[in-house]
C-alpha positions in Angstrom: 4.5 -18.7 20.5 7.6 -17.2 19.0 8.5 -20.2 16.9 8.3 -19.2 13.3 6.9 -21.5 10.7 3.6 -23.2 9.9 1.2 -23.2 12.8 -2.0 -25.3 13.0 -3.9 -23.5 15.7 -7.1 -25.1 16.9 -8.0 -22.8 19.8 -6.3 -19.4 19.9 -4.9 -18.5 23.3 -4.1 -14.8 24.0 -0.5 -13.9 23.5 1.0 -10.8 25.2 3.7 -8.4 23.8 4.9 -5.2 25.3 1.9 -2.8 25.1 -0.6 -5.2 23.6 -2.0 -8.7 23.3 -3.6 -10.7 20.5 -5.4 -13.9 19.7 -3.4 -15.6 16.9 -5.6 -16.7 14.0 -6.8 -20.2 14.7 -8.6 -21.6 11.8 -6.6 -23.2 9.0 -2.9 -23.3 8.2 -1.1 -20.1 9.1 2.6 -19.2 9.0 3.9 -16.7 11.5 6.4 -14.8 9.4 7.3 -12.0 11.9 7.4 -12.2 15.7 9.0 -9.3 17.6 7.9 -6.7 20.1 7.1 -4.2 17.3 6.0 -6.5 14.4 3.7 -9.6 14.6 2.6 -11.0 11.2 0.7 -14.2 10.2 0.1 -15.2 6.6 -2.6 -17.8 5.7 -1.7 -20.5 3.2 -4.1 -20.2 0.2 -4.3 -22.4 -3.0 -3.7 -19.7 -5.5 -0.2 -18.1 -5.8 -1.6 -14.7 -6.6 -4.1 -14.7 -3.7 -2.6 -13.8 -0.3 -4.1 -13.0 3.1 -2.4 -11.9 6.2 -3.0 -10.3 9.6 -0.5 -8.1 11.5 0.2 -5.8 14.4 2.8 -3.1 13.6 4.0 -0.8 16.4 6.5 2.0 16.5 7.3 5.2 18.5 5.7 8.3 17.1 6.9 11.9 17.9 3.9 13.7 16.5 1.2 14.6 19.0 -2.5 14.9 18.1 -5.0 17.1 19.8 -8.0 14.8 19.1 -9.1 11.7 17.2 -10.1 13.8 14.1 -6.5 15.1 13.7 -5.3 11.5 14.0 -7.8 10.4 11.3 -6.6 13.1 8.9 -3.0 12.0 9.5 -3.9 8.3 9.0 -5.6 9.0 5.7 -2.5 11.0 4.5 -0.2 8.1 5.5 -2.5 5.4 3.9 -2.7 7.3 0.6 0.9 8.2 0.4 2.4 6.2 -2.5 6.0 5.0 -2.1 6.1 3.5 -5.6 3.7 5.0 -8.2 5.1 2.8 -11.0 3.7 -0.3 -9.1 0.9 0.9 -6.9 -2.2 3.1 -7.5 -4.3 4.0 -4.5 -7.9 3.6 -5.6 -9.8 4.2 -2.4 -9.2 5.1 1.2 -11.4 6.1 4.1 -11.1 6.4 7.9 -13.4 7.0 10.8 -13.1 7.2 14.6 -13.5 3.6 16.0 -11.3 1.0 17.6 -10.0 -0.5 20.8 -9.0 2.8 22.4 -10.1 6.5 22.4 -7.4 7.6 20.0 -8.1 5.0 17.3 -9.4 5.2 13.7 -10.7 2.4 11.5 -9.3 2.6 8.0 -10.0 0.8 4.7 -7.8 1.1 1.6 -7.9 -0.5 -1.9 -4.7 -0.4 -4.0 -4.1 -1.6 -7.5 -0.8 -3.5 -7.6 0.8 -3.8 -11.0 3.5 -6.1 -9.5 7.2 -6.1 -10.2 8.1 -5.8 -13.9 9.5 -9.4 -14.0 6.4 -11.1 -12.6 3.7 -11.3 -15.2 1.1 -13.0 -13.0 0.8 -10.0 -10.8 -0.3 -7.5 -13.5 -3.7 -6.8 -12.2 -3.9 -7.5 -8.5 -6.0 -5.6 -6.0 -4.7 -5.1 -2.4 -7.4 -4.4 0.3 -6.2 -3.4 3.7 -8.5 -2.9 6.7 -7.5 -2.1 10.2 -7.2 0.2 13.3 -4.6 2.9 13.6 -4.2 3.8 17.3 -2.2 5.6 19.9 -1.6 3.6 23.1 -4.1 5.1 25.7 -1.3 5.2 28.3 1.6 6.0 26.0 0.5 8.4 23.3 4.0 8.3 21.8 3.4 4.7 20.7 1.6 4.0 17.4 -0.1 0.7 16.6 -1.5 -0.5 13.2 -3.7 -3.5 13.6 -4.6 -4.8 10.2 -5.6 -7.5 7.8 -4.8 -7.5 4.1 -5.9 -9.5 1.1 -4.2 -9.4 -2.3 -6.2 -11.1 -5.2 -6.5 -11.0 -9.0 -9.8 -9.1 -9.0 -11.6 -6.5 -6.9 -13.7 -7.6 -4.0 -12.9 -9.6 -0.9 -13.3 -13.2 0.2 -16.0 -12.9 2.9 -14.7 -15.9 5.0 -11.2 -14.4 5.0 -12.6 -11.0 6.0 -14.4 -12.6 8.9 -11.1 -14.0 10.1 -9.4 -10.7 9.7 -12.2 -8.9 11.6 -11.9 -11.4 14.4 -8.1 -10.8 14.6 -8.3 -7.0 14.7 -11.3 -6.9 17.1 -9.5 -9.3 19.6 -6.5 -6.8 19.9 -6.2 -5.4 23.4 -3.9 -2.7 24.9 -1.7 -3.9 27.8 0.7 -2.0 30.0 2.9 0.2 27.8 6.4 -1.1 26.8 8.2 1.4 29.0 5.5 1.9 31.7 2.9 4.5 31.7 4.1 7.9 30.5 0.9 9.8 31.3 1.7 9.9 35.0 4.7 12.0 36.0 7.0 10.7 38.7 6.3 12.3 42.1 8.7 15.0 43.3 11.5 13.9 45.7 10.6 14.2 49.4 12.4 16.6 51.6 14.4 13.7 53.1 15.8 12.8 49.7 17.0 16.3 48.8 
């Protein structure tokens, strides 16, 4: 499934990556625009240029350690409300609560106003809604996963049919064996014969 381009998927089969597996979106025309061990992104073709919809799994190592899911929730909210470009984006809403495919997961929802780049007049009043799970791998807490769907459109609100597709994608996410093997189990000490 690593062929990039337009995919017409009738029945989604589970696809495995290091540390996780997904069911690719399977209803309508989708383009897989990223396919790597740490970034899997699909975009759905829509009729309106200013209306976009995508689903993604983004993964990366994380050095920070969290004592509990509430500390993770606080960190996720801080990350999701951090604004890298205040001239273009305004965070209008963000919330997070413990929920997801693992014990160290939070479900988040954000709404951002996107003023667009200065040279693209059509994007002056877009709303970007992003919903997903932010998780640490249960067997490798040094690995962070962001499982999400996003919709950018000219007005507030969401397309309910697209939201159902996004929910199906994020809820079908499953953790698999960690990329580098389990890190929660230390190696046994060498036997006397090996010393």
